[in-house]
C-alpha positions as CSV (number, residue, x, y, z in Angstrom):
1,M,94.8,185.8,141.0
2,K,94.0,182.4,142.5
3,L,94.1,181.0,139.0
4,L,97.7,181.9,138.4
5,S,98.8,180.5,141.7
6,I,97.1,177.3,140.8
7,L,98.7,177.2,137.4
8,G,102.1,177.8,138.8
9,C,101.8,174.5,140.7
10,G,101.4,172.6,137.5
11,L,99.4,173.3,134.4
12,L,98.3,171.5,131.3
13,A,100.1,170.2,128.3
14,T,99.7,169.0,124.8
15,A,101.3,166.1,123.0
16,V,102.8,165.6,119.6
17,A,102.5,162.9,117.1
18,A,100.0,160.5,115.8
19,R,96.6,161.8,117.0
20,S,93.8,163.4,115.1
21,P,91.4,165.7,117.0
22,Q,88.9,162.9,116.7
23,H,90.5,161.4,119.8
24,V,88.5,163.6,122.0
25,G,85.5,164.1,119.7
26,K,86.7,167.4,118.4
27,K,86.7,168.7,114.8
28,L,89.1,171.5,113.9
29,P,88.6,174.3,111.5
30,N,90.4,173.8,108.2
31,I,93.7,175.6,108.2
32,E,95.5,175.4,104.8
33,K,99.0,173.9,105.0
34,R,101.7,174.5,102.5
35,Q,102.8,171.2,100.9
36,P,105.8,170.9,102.0
37,T,121.5,150.9,115.0
38,A,122.3,148.1,116.5
39,P,119.7,145.8,118.3
40,T,118.9,146.7,121.9
41,R,119.1,144.3,124.8
42,R,115.9,143.0,126.2
43,A,114.6,145.1,129.0
44,G,112.7,144.1,132.1
45,G,115.1,141.7,133.7
46,F,113.1,138.5,133.0
47,P,113.9,135.6,130.7
48,R,111.5,134.8,127.9
49,R,108.8,132.4,128.8
50,Q,109.9,128.9,127.6
51,A,106.6,127.0,127.8
52,S,103.5,129.2,128.0
53,K,100.2,128.2,129.5
54,Y,98.6,130.4,126.9
55,N,99.9,128.4,124.0
56,T,97.0,125.9,123.6
57,E,95.2,124.2,120.8
58,E,92.4,126.7,121.2
59,T,94.7,129.8,121.0
60,Q,96.8,128.6,118.1
61,Q,94.5,130.4,115.6
62,Y,95.6,133.7,117.2
63,A,99.3,133.0,117.6
64,V,101.6,135.6,116.0
65,N,105.1,134.7,114.8
66,G,107.4,136.8,116.9
67,T,110.1,137.0,114.2
68,G,107.6,137.6,111.3
69,L,106.5,141.2,111.8
70,P,107.4,143.2,108.7
71,Y,110.1,145.9,109.2
72,V,110.8,144.6,112.8
73,D,114.3,143.1,113.0
74,F,113.9,141.6,116.5
75,D,111.8,138.9,118.1
76,I,108.8,140.5,119.7
77,G,108.1,137.5,121.8
78,E,104.9,135.5,122.4
79,S,101.7,137.2,121.4
80,Y,98.2,136.4,120.1
81,A,96.1,138.6,117.9
82,G,92.9,138.4,115.9
83,L,89.1,139.0,115.9
84,M,86.9,137.7,118.7
85,D,83.1,137.7,118.9
86,I,81.3,140.1,121.2
87,S,78.6,137.4,121.9
88,N,77.9,133.8,121.0
89,N,76.9,134.9,117.5
90,S,79.7,136.1,115.2
91,D,77.0,138.1,113.2
92,D,76.7,140.5,116.2
93,G,80.2,141.7,115.6
94,Q,83.9,141.1,116.5
95,L,86.6,143.2,118.2
96,Y,90.2,143.0,117.2
97,F,92.8,142.4,120.0
98,W,96.5,141.9,120.4
99,F,97.5,140.1,123.6
100,F,101.0,139.8,125.1
101,P,101.7,137.6,128.1
102,S,104.2,139.0,130.5
103,P,107.5,137.3,131.6
104,N,107.1,138.9,135.0
105,P,106.3,136.3,137.7
106,A,104.2,138.9,139.6
107,A,101.8,138.9,136.6
108,E,100.7,135.3,137.1
109,K,97.0,136.0,137.4
110,E,96.3,139.5,136.2
111,I,95.5,141.3,132.9
112,L,95.6,144.9,131.9
113,I,93.3,146.2,129.2
114,W,94.5,149.3,127.1
115,L,92.0,151.5,125.3
116,N,92.7,154.5,123.0
117,G,90.1,157.2,122.5
118,G,88.2,158.8,119.7
119,P,85.5,157.7,119.7
120,G,86.7,155.4,117.0
121,C,90.5,155.6,117.4
122,S,92.5,152.4,117.3
123,S,94.3,151.0,120.3
124,L,97.0,149.8,118.0
125,E,98.1,153.4,118.2
126,G,98.9,152.9,121.9
127,F,100.5,149.5,121.1
128,F,102.8,150.9,118.4
129,Q,103.7,154.3,119.8
130,E,103.1,154.2,123.6
131,N,103.3,151.1,125.7
132,G,103.6,148.1,123.5
133,P,106.8,145.9,123.0
134,V,107.4,147.5,119.6
135,L,107.8,151.2,119.0
136,W,107.8,153.1,115.7
137,Q,107.7,156.7,116.7
138,Y,107.2,159.5,114.2
139,G,110.3,160.6,112.3
140,T,112.3,157.5,113.1
141,Y,113.8,155.1,110.6
142,R,112.7,151.7,111.9
143,P,110.8,150.1,114.8
144,A,112.6,149.8,118.1
145,Q,112.3,147.5,121.0
146,N,110.5,149.2,123.9
147,P,112.2,148.9,127.3
148,W,109.2,150.7,128.8
149,T,106.6,148.3,127.5
150,W,103.9,147.6,130.1
151,V,104.3,143.9,129.2
152,N,107.4,143.9,131.5
153,L,105.0,144.5,134.4
154,T,101.9,142.5,133.5
155,N,99.9,140.7,130.9
156,V,98.4,143.3,128.5
157,V,95.8,143.2,125.8
158,W,95.2,146.1,123.4
159,V,91.6,146.1,122.1
160,E,90.2,148.0,119.1
161,Q,86.6,149.1,120.0
162,P,83.8,150.0,119.6
163,I,82.6,148.3,116.4
164,G,83.6,150.5,113.5
165,T,87.1,151.1,114.8
166,G,90.2,149.7,113.1
167,F,89.9,146.1,112.2
168,T,86.7,145.5,114.1
169,Q,83.9,143.8,112.2
170,G,80.1,144.3,112.3
171,N,77.4,146.9,112.1
172,V,77.4,150.0,114.2
173,T,74.5,149.6,116.6
174,A,75.7,151.3,119.8
175,K,74.0,154.5,121.0
176,S,75.6,154.9,124.4
177,E,78.5,153.9,126.6
178,E,76.3,151.3,128.2
179,D,75.9,149.7,124.7
180,I,79.6,149.5,124.0
181,A,80.3,148.3,127.6
182,A,77.9,145.4,127.0
183,Q,79.6,144.6,123.7
184,F,83.0,144.8,125.4
185,M,82.0,142.5,128.2
186,G,80.8,139.9,125.7
187,F,84.2,140.1,124.0
188,F,86.1,139.9,127.2
189,K,84.2,136.8,128.5
190,N,85.1,135.1,125.3
191,F,88.7,136.3,125.6
192,V,88.9,135.0,129.2
193,D,87.5,131.6,128.2
194,T,89.8,131.3,125.2
195,F,93.0,132.1,127.3
196,M,91.8,130.4,130.5
197,M,92.0,133.6,132.6
198,Q,89.0,132.9,134.9
199,G,89.5,134.7,138.2
200,Y,92.3,137.0,136.9
201,T,92.5,140.4,138.5
202,V,91.6,143.0,135.9
203,Y,93.0,146.5,135.4
204,I,91.7,149.0,132.7
205,A,93.7,151.9,131.3
206,G,93.3,154.3,128.5
207,E,93.6,157.9,127.3
208,S,91.6,160.8,125.9
209,Y,88.0,159.7,125.1
210,A,88.7,156.7,127.2
211,G,87.7,159.1,130.0
212,Y,84.3,157.8,128.9
213,Y,85.3,154.3,128.1
214,V,87.4,153.3,131.1
215,P,85.0,154.4,133.8
216,Y,81.9,153.1,132.0
217,F,83.5,149.7,131.4
218,A,84.7,149.7,135.0
219,D,81.2,150.4,136.2
220,A,79.8,147.6,134.1
221,F,82.4,145.1,135.3
222,L,81.7,146.0,138.9
223,N,77.9,145.8,138.4
224,A,78.3,142.3,137.0
225,N,79.4,141.1,140.4
226,D,81.2,138.3,138.7
227,T,84.8,137.8,139.8
228,T,85.3,134.9,137.4
229,Y,85.3,137.1,134.4
230,Y,85.1,140.7,135.6
231,N,87.4,140.8,138.7
232,L,88.2,144.5,138.4
233,S,90.8,146.1,140.7
234,S,91.8,149.5,139.5
235,I,91.8,152.0,136.6
236,L,94.1,154.5,135.0
237,V,93.2,157.3,132.6
238,Y,95.5,159.8,130.9
239,D,94.2,163.3,129.7
240,G,90.6,162.1,129.7
241,V,87.2,163.6,128.9
242,Y,85.3,163.8,132.2
243,S,82.9,166.7,132.0
244,Y,81.3,169.2,129.7
245,D,83.2,170.1,126.5
246,S,83.9,173.7,127.7
247,I,85.4,172.5,130.9
248,G,88.2,170.8,129.0
249,D,88.9,173.5,126.4
250,N,87.3,177.0,126.2
251,I,87.1,177.8,129.9
252,P,90.7,177.1,130.9
253,T,92.3,178.3,127.5
254,T,93.2,181.8,128.6
255,S,95.0,180.5,131.7
256,F,96.8,178.0,129.5
257,V,98.0,180.8,127.2
258,D,99.2,182.8,130.2
259,Y,101.1,179.9,131.6
260,W,102.8,178.9,128.3
261,G,103.0,182.4,126.8
262,P,106.7,182.4,125.7
263,L,106.3,179.0,124.2
264,L,103.2,179.9,122.2
265,D,104.6,183.3,121.1
266,L,101.2,185.0,120.6
267,N,101.3,188.8,120.2
268,A,100.2,191.0,123.0
269,S,97.1,192.4,121.3
270,F,95.8,188.9,120.6
271,V,96.3,187.9,124.2
272,E,94.6,191.1,125.4
273,E,91.6,190.3,123.2
274,L,91.6,186.7,124.5
275,H,91.4,188.0,128.1
276,N,88.5,190.4,127.1
277,I,86.6,187.5,125.5
278,S,87.2,185.2,128.5
279,D,85.9,187.9,130.8
280,T,82.8,188.7,128.7
281,C,81.9,185.0,128.2
282,G,82.1,184.3,131.9
283,Y,85.1,182.0,131.7
284,T,87.4,184.1,134.0
285,S,84.8,184.3,136.8
286,F,83.9,180.6,136.4
287,M,87.6,179.7,137.0
288,E,88.1,182.0,139.9
289,E,84.9,181.0,141.7
290,N,85.1,177.2,141.1
291,L,88.8,176.2,140.9
292,V,89.2,176.4,144.7
293,F,90.2,173.9,147.3
294,P,88.1,172.7,149.0
295,P,85.2,173.5,146.6
296,K,82.4,175.9,147.8
297,G,79.7,173.5,146.7
298,P,78.4,171.9,143.5
299,L,79.7,173.7,140.4
300,P,77.1,175.5,138.3
301,T,76.6,174.5,134.7
302,P,79.4,176.2,132.9
303,P,79.0,178.9,130.2
304,Y,78.3,177.4,126.8
305,P,78.9,173.8,128.1
306,N,78.8,172.3,124.6
307,D,81.1,174.9,123.0
308,D,78.0,176.2,121.2
309,N,79.0,180.0,120.9
310,D,81.4,180.8,118.2
311,T,82.2,184.2,119.6
312,C,83.3,182.6,122.9
313,N,85.3,179.8,121.3
314,T,88.6,180.8,122.8
315,W,90.2,177.4,122.2
316,E,89.6,177.7,118.4
317,M,90.9,181.2,118.4
318,V,94.2,180.1,120.0
319,Y,94.5,177.1,117.7
320,E,94.2,179.3,114.7
321,A,96.6,182.0,116.0
322,A,99.2,179.6,117.2
323,S,99.1,177.7,113.9
324,L,100.0,181.0,112.0
325,V,103.0,181.5,114.3
326,N,104.0,177.8,114.3
327,P,102.6,176.0,111.2
328,C,103.4,172.7,112.9
329,F,101.6,173.6,116.1
330,D,100.4,170.4,117.8
331,I,97.3,170.5,120.0
332,Y,98.5,167.4,121.7
333,Q,102.0,168.7,122.6
334,V,102.4,172.4,122.3
335,A,106.2,172.3,122.5
336,T,106.3,170.8,118.9
337,T,107.7,172.9,116.1
338,C,108.6,172.3,112.5
339,P,109.7,170.4,110.6
340,L,106.7,168.1,110.4
341,L,107.8,164.5,110.9
342,W,106.3,161.6,109.0
343,D,104.3,159.3,111.3
344,V,103.9,155.7,110.2
345,L,100.3,155.8,111.5
346,G,99.5,158.9,109.5
347,F,99.0,161.7,112.0
348,P,102.1,163.6,113.0
349,G,100.3,166.1,115.2
350,S,97.1,168.1,114.6
351,F,96.5,166.9,111.0
352,D,97.2,164.0,108.8
353,Y,100.4,163.9,106.7
354,V,101.7,161.0,104.6
355,P,104.5,162.2,102.4
356,E,105.2,160.8,98.9
357,G,106.8,157.4,99.2
358,A,105.6,156.8,102.8
359,F,103.0,154.3,104.0
360,I,100.7,153.6,106.9
361,Y,102.0,150.5,108.7
362,F,98.8,148.7,109.5
363,N,97.5,149.2,106.0
364,L,100.2,146.9,104.6
365,T,98.8,143.6,103.5
366,D,101.8,141.6,104.8
367,V,101.4,143.3,108.2
368,Q,97.7,142.5,108.3
369,T,98.4,138.9,107.5
370,A,101.2,138.6,110.1
371,I,98.9,139.8,112.9
372,N,95.8,137.8,111.9
373,A,93.9,140.9,110.9
374,P,91.4,141.1,108.1
375,V,92.9,142.4,104.8
376,Q,91.2,145.8,104.5
377,E,91.9,149.5,104.7
378,W,92.9,150.5,108.3
379,Y,92.4,153.9,109.8
380,E,94.0,155.2,113.0
381,C,90.7,156.9,113.7
382,A,87.5,155.7,112.0
383,P,86.3,157.9,109.1
384,N,82.7,156.9,109.9
385,D,80.6,157.2,113.1
386,V,81.0,154.5,115.7
387,F,77.7,155.6,117.4
388,V,74.3,155.5,115.8
389,N,73.7,159.0,114.4
390,G,77.2,160.0,115.5
391,T,76.2,160.8,119.0
392,D,77.2,159.1,122.3
393,T,74.1,159.6,124.4
394,S,75.8,158.9,127.7
395,P,76.8,161.8,130.0
396,P,80.5,162.3,130.7
397,S,81.8,160.0,133.4
398,G,82.6,162.8,135.9
399,L,79.0,163.9,135.8
400,S,77.7,160.3,136.2
401,I,79.4,157.1,137.1
402,L,83.1,158.0,137.8
403,P,82.6,158.9,141.5
404,G,81.0,155.5,142.2
405,V,83.8,153.8,140.4
406,I,86.3,155.5,142.6
407,E,84.5,154.3,145.6
408,R,84.5,150.7,144.4
409,T,88.0,150.3,143.1
410,E,91.3,149.9,144.9
411,R,92.9,152.7,143.0
412,T,91.7,155.3,140.4
413,I,94.5,157.2,138.8
414,L,93.9,160.2,136.6
415,G,97.1,161.4,134.9
416,H,97.6,164.6,132.9
417,G,100.4,165.9,130.7
418,L,100.9,169.6,131.1
419,L,101.7,170.3,127.5
420,D,98.3,169.1,126.4
421,F,96.1,171.8,124.8
422,I,93.3,169.7,123.4
423,L,92.3,168.7,126.9
424,Q,93.7,170.9,129.6
425,Y,94.9,170.2,133.1
426,N,92.8,172.9,134.7
427,G,89.7,171.3,133.1
428,T,90.6,168.0,134.8
429,L,90.9,169.9,138.1
430,L,87.5,171.5,137.5
431,A,85.9,168.1,136.8
432,I,87.4,166.7,140.0
433,Q,86.2,169.6,142.1
434,N,82.6,169.0,140.8
435,M,82.6,165.3,141.8
436,T,81.5,163.9,145.2
437,W,82.9,160.6,146.3
438,N,83.5,158.8,149.6
439,G,81.6,161.4,151.5
440,Q,83.2,164.7,150.3
441,Q,83.2,166.8,147.2
442,G,86.4,167.4,145.3
443,F,90.0,167.6,146.7
444,Q,90.3,169.4,150.0
445,Q,93.9,170.3,149.2
446,G,95.0,172.3,146.2
447,P,98.0,172.0,143.9
448,D,100.2,174.1,146.2
449,Q,100.0,171.2,148.6
450,F,100.6,168.3,146.1
451,D,103.6,166.1,146.5
452,D,106.5,165.5,144.1
453,F,106.0,162.6,141.6
454,Y,109.3,160.8,141.4
455,V,110.6,158.6,138.6
456,P,113.6,156.4,139.5
457,Y,117.0,156.9,137.8
458,H,117.8,154.0,135.5
459,E,120.1,152.7,132.9
460,E,119.2,153.7,129.3
461,V,118.7,150.8,127.0
462,S,119.4,152.7,123.7
463,L,119.5,156.2,122.3
464,G,116.2,155.4,120.6
465,T,114.3,154.9,123.8
466,L,115.6,157.6,126.2
467,A,113.3,158.4,129.1
468,G,113.4,160.9,132.0
469,A,114.0,160.5,135.7
470,G,113.8,162.4,138.9
471,V,110.9,164.7,139.9
472,M,108.7,164.7,136.8
473,G,105.4,166.2,138.1
474,Q,103.2,166.3,141.2
475,Y,100.6,163.9,142.6
476,H,97.9,163.9,145.2
477,T,95.7,161.2,146.6
478,E,92.4,161.7,148.5
479,R,89.8,159.1,149.4
480,G,90.9,156.6,146.7
481,L,91.5,159.1,143.8
482,T,95.0,159.9,142.7
483,L,95.7,162.8,140.3
484,V,99.2,163.0,138.8
485,T,100.7,165.6,136.5
486,I,103.6,165.0,134.1
487,D,105.4,168.3,133.5
488,I,106.9,167.8,130.1
489,S,104.5,165.4,128.5
490,G,101.7,166.0,126.1
491,H,98.4,164.2,125.6
492,M,99.8,160.7,125.1
493,V,101.7,160.3,128.3
494,P,103.2,156.8,127.7
495,Q,104.6,158.1,124.4
496,Y,106.2,161.3,125.7
497,A,107.1,160.2,129.2
498,P,107.4,156.4,129.1
499,S,109.3,156.0,132.3
500,A,106.7,158.2,134.1
501,A,103.9,156.0,132.7
502,Y,105.8,152.9,133.7
503,R,105.9,154.1,137.3
504,H,102.1,154.9,137.2
505,V,101.5,151.3,136.2
506,E,103.6,150.0,139.0
507,Y,101.4,152.0,141.4
508,L,98.2,150.9,139.6
509,L,99.3,147.2,140.1
510,G,100.1,147.8,143.8
511,R,103.8,147.2,143.3
512,I,104.8,150.5,145.0
513,P,103.0,152.3,147.9
514,D,102.6,155.7,146.2
515,L,103.9,157.9,143.4
516,G,106.3,159.6,145.7
517,S,108.2,156.4,146.4
518,M,111.9,156.6,145.7
519,T,112.4,152.9,145.5
520,P,113.9,151.6,142.2
521,F,111.7,150.3,139.4
522,T,110.5,146.8,140.3
523,T,111.9,145.3,137.1
524,M,115.2,147.1,136.9
525,P,118.4,147.3,139.0
526,D,118.8,150.3,141.3
527,T,120.9,153.0,139.5
528,S,120.0,156.0,141.7
529,Y,122.6,158.6,142.3
């Protein structure tokens, strides 16, 4: 079958650790669970900034003491955090941010924005477990210094948004992506003025539901035609939502099970039933007819686009069956098995778990005080709706504004971890094949013609921050759009494959010519062998 040959060239993946299903707007059926070293050297190769241009009288209210973060036994460096208005009136609401200047001279006039998904999941999750200077991964004893922090490459700000997320303040008024983009632009203008970043080149990156956020924010930045505040260059999205719900889950689920069969360990009769349902519900034929390169034409509306047929919910069937075989089954990284590790943010996989005696880091009052956050209860993913009536009225970006963003940016990068089950790689391929940009529809070449994605060999900084090297996936670029797979990563690529994500950012920033480049990391010595 065409589908199997496509999968053989690189399929989907799920990721472990701190993510609730809310990250992609999904709610899971309730499955009952039984209750159950030495400091590292600084990475990056740059000295700490001695006198910072960002340290001004106006920014002092946001300054964070680099040696004052609870449980962190190293200096995190210069940073600024706090609430910032989304307009000229604080009553309209405030977003919470944490900004780290980079010591890299190449970052002199650029800023990268990081957004987590949800809707309503905190970007402090990305900061603390993916690409920030401080890592406290699930199951580990204490925080560690992150040699793969994106701050080594450029200035980075992590922003909690929209209102209703994390430490943000204000009333939820947004009904659409256009609404939250307008709020974000108001915040960002104030941020630029505060830190005197007028004219900086801007990059936006995120994951999961940020498949909505990043393209819509990029579209708004580009439409503003204002390079003083919104000088957007390029975007990067990991494991994003780009199309109908069924494109990312139910339709490709059977092919996912076929590809990862031995890992999932589902019995033969279940797999046979799954194939029968996939055939009956039209999923098999939809994949075979539409996951082709080049595409035959615009894709039809998929069967049950909003996952609105319980009989045809193959994704939920697999989730329930896999969870019986593996009670610690993780929809974000399907290679995860028991024991279930405590996560300092509260979500070690597909469901929340805070064992007796444990705590959630950003709920500690001394932590909130240290990072200039309001003293309140903090949730990794908001328990209440962040859109009016709980509905984002905007269409998915792949069915609306993403093609135009690709045409107007220097680079658009879509990355996907192959172990991700909640949003599957074949779903991203289907979304791409349904888009028309720069004069053609979809990719003209299929995965069997993709090139190897190479991650340079490198010195390891510590046993707590090991990261892979060599060929770690495949990539393909056509007409300004780059798709890259990461073979042994789940949903949160910077968490599970930090060196791969680091390389992606080097390409995003234009520091390397392509993702097949075998040149060493731009911030580390050459240790290839």
